N, C-alpha and C positions, 0 to 999 in steps of 0.2 A: 504494500500500500504506500500512500504518500508518506515521505519522510521516514520510511522504514517501519511503519506500524504493521502489526500482525493482523492479517485478515484470514479467517477460516476459508478453506477451499472446498466447494461443493462438488466439483466435477472437473476433469481434465481431458483434453483431446489434442491430438497432433494433426495439424492441417497447414498446408502451404509452407512447409519447412519451419513452422512455428509451433510452440507449445502454448495452448490456450487454457486459461484458468477461469472457471465460473465461480463468482463470489457473491455475497450479499451486498457488495459495494460495486457491482458491475462486472464487466469482462476485462481481463488483462491478457496480454500476450508478450512473448519474448522469443528471440531466435532459438530454435531447438538446439543449435550447436554452440550456444553461448557457454563460455568456460565456467561462469559462476552464476548460476541461477538464483543464488541466495542474495545477490546484489539487487536491491529494490530499484535502482536507477535504470536497469535494463528493461524493466517491465513497463508496458504502455497500455493505455486504454483507447479503443477505437473511437474516433470522433464521429459517431453516427447515432442512430436511434438507440443503440446499445450503450447507454451512458452509466455513469456511477450512481444515477438516481434510482436504478432499478436492481432488484435481486435477480441474479442469474443462477438457477438451481441445477440445471443440467445441460450439457452440450455433447455433441458427437460429430465425428467426420463421417459423411455418408453421401454417396452418389456425386463425388467431386464437389461437395459443398460442406460447409460447417453449419450444423443445425443447432440453434440456440433457443432455449426456453426462457422468456422474460416473465418472471413471476410477479403478479400484481395482487392487490387486495381483492380485486374482482376476477375476471377471467384472464387466464394466462394467454400470452401471445408467443407465437413461434416465428423466428426469423432465420434466414439463411444467408451465407456469405460465400460467393464463388471465387474469392481471391481479389475481386475488384469492387463488387457492388453488394450492398445489403438489401434484402427484400423481405417483405412480409409474406409468409407462406399461407395464402388463403385456401390452398387445397386441403390443408390439414384442419380438421374440425377443431374449433375453439372450445376448450373445456376448462372447468375449474381444476386447478392443481394438477399439472402434469408432473409426475414424480420422477420418471426416468426414461431415457432413450437407450435402445439396444439395437445394434446392427447384427443381423442374423442371416441364415441361409446363404452362406458363402459371400456375404457382403451385398446381397441383392435386395434385402428387405430391411425396413426400419420398423421396430416395434416401439410404440409409445404407451407407457403405463400412466393412467390418470386415475382420479378419484372414482370414476364410475365404470370404466371399462378399459380394454386393451385393444388398440388399433394397429393394423399392419399396413404399410405403404411400400410401393415399389420404388425403384431408383429414381423415377421421375416424380415421386411423391404423390402418385395416384393411389387412392384408397383401395385396399384389397379386401379386407374383412374386419369385423369387430367381434370381440369376445366380451361378454358381459355377465354371464352366469354359469354356474355349474349344473350338472345333470339333474340335481334335486331342486333347482330353481333359486338357490341362494346366490345373490349377487357377489361377484368377485371384487376385491379391493387390492389390486396388485400395486405394491410399492416398487417392484422391479421384476423383470422377466428375463428368461434365457431359453434358448432352444437347444435341445439335445440332438445327438447325431441321427436319431430316428425321426426327427421332424416335430416331435412333441414340444410345445411351448410350456415352460414351467413358470409359475408365479410365486413370488414371495408375498403372500396374502396377509394384509394387515389384520384381518379378522379371523382367518381360519388356519393360518400356518403355511403349508406348502400345497399348492394346487397346480393343475395342468389343463391343457386344452382338450384333453379327453373327457373333461367334466368331473374329474375326481379331485379330492383334496385329503390331506392328512393333517390333523391337528395334534400338536405335541401336548404332553401332559403339563399344562400350565394355564394361566388365565388368558382369556381371549383379548385382553387389552394389556399393552405394556405399561400404561400409566397406572400407578397405584397411589391414591391420595390419602386414604385412611384405612385403618385396620382395627379389628377387634378379635380377640381370641377367647373363646369360652369352651371349657371342657375339652380342650385339645383341638378344637376346630377353629381354623382361621377364616375370617370373613374380611374381604377387601372390596373397596369401591373405587371406581375410576371417576375422576372429576377434578375440581380445583377452584380456587378463588384467587383473584389478583391480590398480591400481598398488601398493596397500598390502600385500596379502596373497597375490597370485598366483592367486586364484580366477578361474574363467572368467566371461565376460560373457554367455554364452548366444547369441552371434552365429552365425547359420546358416552352415554351411560353404560356402566358395566358393574355387575355385582358378582363377585367371585368367591368361591368357597374351596378351602383346602382341607379335605377330610380323609383320614386313613391313607395318606400318600397320593391321593388323586384330586385333581382340580375339576370344578364344574363352574361354568359361567352363564349368567343370565344377561343378555345384551339386547340391543335394539334389533339385531339380526334374527334372533331366535325367540323373541317375546313380542307378541302383538301389541300389548299395552305400552311398552317402552317405545316400540318402533312407530306406532301410529301417532304418538304424542311427541316424537322427536326429542326425547328426554336427554338432557345433558347436565353436567355439573352435579354429580352426586358428591356429598361432602362428608357424611358420617354414616356409621353402621352400628346398630344396637341389637343385641340378642336378648330375648326375653329370658330372664333367669329361671322363671317358673315353667317355661315351655320352650326349649331350645330349638324347636322346629319353627318358631315364629320370630321373624326378623323384621326390623324396620330400617329403611335407608332414607336419609334426609336429602332433599334436593334444593337447588337454588332456583325456584320458580314453580315447581309442581307439588309443593308441600311434602308430605310424607308418603313413602311407598311401603306397603305391607306385603311381606313375603311369607308364605306358609308352605312348608315341605318343598322348598326350593322353587315355588311357583309364585309369580307376582299376582296378588289377589285384587288389589285396589289401590287407588290414590286417596289419601286423606288430606283434605284442604278445608277451605272456609265453608263448603257446602255440607260437610258431615262431621265437623268438629268445631272447636273454639279458635282454631287457627285463623289468622287475619290476613287478608290480601293487602299488599302494600298500598295500593290506591285503586279502589273499585272504579274510579272514573277513567283510569287508563284504558286505552284500546287493547292493551295486551294484559294477559292474566299472569300475575306473579304472586306466589305464596312461597316465601323463603324459609326453609328450616335448616339451621346449621348444626351446632353441637348438640349432642344427645347423651343421656346417661340414665340408667336405672338406679333407683334407690333401693334400700334394703327391704322395702315393703312391696317391691314389684311395680312401682310407679315409674313411668317413663317421662323424664323431664327433657325439655327441648327449648332451643332458642328460636323464636319466630322473628328472624332478622328483618329490619326495615319496616317494622309494624308498630302500632300503638301499644300493643301488649306483647312485650318482647320475650316474656317467659311463660311457657305453657307446660301443663302436665296432663298426661293421660293415665288415669289410675288403673290398677290391676283389674278393676271391674268395668273398665271402659267409660268412666266418667271423666269429663274434661274440666279443668280450671285454668284460668288465664290471669296473668299479673302484669300490670304496667310496672315499669322499673323507675321508681321515683328519682333516683340520681341522674337518669338520662332523660332529659325533657324532650329530646328530638328522636327521630327514628334512625337510630344508629345501625351500622352494619355490625352485627354481633358475630362472634367467631366460635369460641370454644366454651364448653360447659363441663365441669367436673363436680362430683359430690364427695365431700370429705367424710371421714369416719363418723363425725357427729351430725351428719346430715346437712351441713351448710352447703349451699350452692355457690360455686365460684364461676363467674362469667367474664369472659374477656371481650373487649370491643375492638373491632378491626380498624376503624378509621378514627382520625382526630387524635387528641391527647387524653383520651378518657380512661385508659388503664383497664381496671377491672372492677367488678361489683360483686359483693358477697351478700347472700340472702339467707335468712333464717326464718322458716315458716313456723317454727315451734311445734311442728308435728300436727298442725291444724290447717289442712289445705283449704277449707271453706271459710275459716275465720281469719280475716286479714288484720284484725285489730291488734294482734300480738306479733305481727311480722316485724322483722328488723332488717334494715338495709345498711350497707356500708360501701362507700366509694373510695377506692385506693388508687392513687396516682403517683406522679413523681413529686419530689420535694419532701424534706423532713417534716414530720407531723401529718403528712397527707398519704403516707404509705411508703415513701422513700424508694419507689421503684427507680432504677437507673434510667429508664425510659418508659413513658406511658404507652409506647407502641409494643404490644405483646404478641409473641409468636407461638408460645407454648406454655403449658401449665400442667403440673402433676403433683399429686400427694404422695409422700413417701411412707414407709412402714411406721414411722414415728408420729405421723400426722402433720408433719411440716409440709408446706406448699412451696414447690419450686417453680419459678417463673422465668421463662426465657424471653428477654426483651431485645429491642434493637441495639442496646448498648450493654449487653451482658446479662448474667444470671443473678437473681436475687431469691432469698428464701424467707418465708414467713414462718419462723420457728414458733410463733405464738398463735398459729392458725386455729388450734382446737378451742381456744377461748378468746378469739380476736375481738369479739364484741364487748368483752368484759374487762379487757386490760387497757391501761392508759396508753402504753406504747404499742401502736399498731403498725410500726414501720418494719419493712423488710430489711434483711441484712445482706450485704454483698460478701462474696467469698474472695479472700486474698490468696493468691497462689504465687509460687516462685517459678520463674521461667527465664532461662539464660542469665541467671544471676540477678534478675530484677524482680521486684514484687509488683504484681499487678492484679487487677480484678479478673475473675474468671470470665473468659470469653467476652472481654470488653470490646473487642474489635471483630467479633464473629456473631452472626445471628443463629441462635439455637431454635430450630424449627420443631423439634420433638423431644420429649423427655419420657423415659420409662424407668421403672425401678425393679431390680431383680430381687430374688429371694433373700439375698444378703444385704438388701437396702443400698446397694451400689447404684449409681446413676448412669444410665445409658443416654447419651445425648446425640441426636442427629443435627447436623448443621446445614446452612444454606450453601456452603461452598467448600467445606473441609472434611466431609465424610462423617464418620461416627466415632465418638469417644466413649470409653468406659472409665468412669471416675470412681474413686473411693466413696464410702458412705457419706463423708462430710464434704466431698467435692474438691478436696485440696490435692489429691494425688491422681495422676493419670496412669491408668493400668494398661489400657489398649487405645490405639488410634488407628482406625481402619480407613484407607482411602483406595481409590482405583489403582494406585501405584503399588500398594503392598498387600492387596487382598483381592478376592473376586468381586468386590463391591462394584455395581454397575455404574454408579454416578456418585460424585461428591456432593450433589445437591439432594438432600434427604427430605422426603415428605413426612415420613412416619417411622418410628421405631416401636415395635410391639414385642412383648416377651410372652412365650408360652410358659407359664409358671409351673406347669406340671413337669415339663422336660428341660426347662432352662434354655430352649432354643430361642434365639433373638432374630426376629424378622425385620429387615431394613428395606423400606419401600422408597422408590424414587419415581420420577415421571417416565422412566424407561424400564421399570421392572422391579422385582423383589428378589432379594437373596437372604439367606439365613446363616447364622453362626451358632454352633453348638456351645452355648454358654455353660459355665460350671456351677451356676447357682439356680436353685428352684425354690418355690414357695414351701415353707415348712408344713409338716403334717401334725395333727393333734396327738397321734400315737405312732408306734413303730409297726403297726399291723401290715402296712404296705411296703415296708423297707426291703430292699434286695440289692445284690451285687451283680454287676455285669461288666464285661462278658464273663462267663463262667462255664467251662474252664478258659484260662488265658493261655493261648498258644504262643509258641516262640516267635511266630511271624508277626504277631500283633504288637504294634508299637504305640498304640493310642492309650488314653487314660483308662484306668480301672475305676469304675464309678460305683459309689454306694449312694443310692437315692431312696426317696420316700421317708426321709428322716424327720424327726422333730427339729424345728428351727434351731440352727446354731449348735447342733449336737457336738459333743467331743468324741473323738474316735481314736482307737489304738488298734494296730494290726500286728499280730504276732505269728510266729511259726508254731507248729504243734507242740514244741517243747517249751513254749511260753516266752521265747526270746522276742523282744520288741524290735520291729523292723521299720515302723512308721507310726507317727501320731499327728493328728491335725484336728482342726475344727471345721465343721461343715459350713458352707456358704448357703445360708437358708436351709433348704431341705436336702442338700446334696454335697457330697465330698468326693474328691478325686485323688488318685495316687498314680504315680508314673511307674511303679513296680520296682523302684530302686530303694536300697537301704540307706541308712544314715551316711554311709561312705560314698554314696552315689553309684554303687554297683548294682546290677540286676540281681535280684534275689534268686536263690536256687529253686529247682523244681520241688514241688511238694504241696501240701495242704496248708492254707493260711487261715487264720481266724480274725474276724472283725468284731470288735467290741465298741458299742456306741451307747452313750447315755446323755440325758438332757442336763441342763445347767444345775438342776436341783438333785440330780442323781436319783430321781424317783422312778424313772422309767429307763429300761435297758433293752438293748438289742444285741444279739449274738448271731453271727452267720459265718460261713466258711466258703472258701473257693479254692480251686486248684490251679497252680501255676505249672505249665509244662514248658521247660526250657529247651 
């Protein structure tokens, strides 16, 4: 780019002894034989219709021409260059979003993949054929195409996986959308939704609706392509997912515009909006229909609480008996964009506001949903005495095992250690965490946006960030235990939407706009007894180099591992309900083959667990 700035390259082609680069800042070219292509001064931009004002997403050399797609906010335009003159190619059908060009059939055909179909053209750019659906009638969404030697055209299908011109497709075991905005894990089943909000103002991103479940090692997706209700209503921007704790077959997904979606036994049953609930439309006088529901959470009584964003009654609750109650939020006089909702151990509702400098609001209904006379509200913002948040722009919020509320803001992380009695204490301010880095003391993540926080069984904090991947921090947040990025792990993106932990297994799921990965964490939620405790793998074979896991323990149990003669080879304390051992003794050497005993006991030594396992060296 100009003055040596870095510009991402979308596509490259060789034509007319030049190398051409398509970028979001226009088209650039340089002599293919140039000795140093890293020198920005040798790159030029053609002074034509193809200017730096347009995004160029794909180019290809075909039929003695350079074919270029100019991507606009409306319909894309395709141009060609014969070495002398640029021309608009009106033979090629204009479509929204041309994704890719592919030269095939020994250089005689051009394949163009766009949002709606795949078109083939000959060397004079005459239209040959169009492919738009599979044999079962499902429309294809090809992001790229390629032809095999037997003449079959294969599609990288954005919806279904791998498809071909014979009308067949194969969907891998995964969600049907790469985007994952939010997740919830209940009884070992993970639910995920595709969608999103603009970070600054709460507007939708227009991402196609997808509800995905990961159960017993398999994924299932509910999308606009396979569900009539979602498809007919063109639903986009799902924001949250909530699983009924009293009936795990009943799921609710919140939307930015369509209210609440009810799913029973993996089937979309109905929309819940202002016509059949106390949810409020943003403005009934608008020509468009908008009922926005953002954050949701169940309380201990099976009541589903939710934020009715941009509405006069911003807080809503659907009781376990399907009764509805709505609440205006007194500290917020205007219709603000509401973001997240969590419910603390004592039943307090903590709500964050997306726009402005409004911070967060805490609500105590005193256990009386119908009686508002005993309700208490608290508004927490920046500044000492007002909540002392480092920034009133909040991106994430989570309660830890001690009842403290952790808040990720635009300027770092703060903790309300007094959250359990915040209405009754004089000091309602959050505390910032000081950490030492490179010999300097600074505030935790003061220059990084924390987009998601979760807490594992050992009360350690997992934090997803906007641009730096995922961090595992100690219980108090002062020590960095792990830092995962795309450079040192299989993480798909450093921009994290959500971190969610399966407390039964310790598995940590990390979601981004391009997919989900998981990490086998070593901490789980504690159990009330040792009745479900066990050791795995058992036996431990010599080829196995992973951890030996003792799981299903009472929280923070103490463990000792001995040989059958009673010689101690390892001792540790569980992280939540799980402990691990690398199989080495105190000297760092692998223990000998034989039977080993595990002794575990709780912190009061009132409950005990004994098990054994076999090591085969």
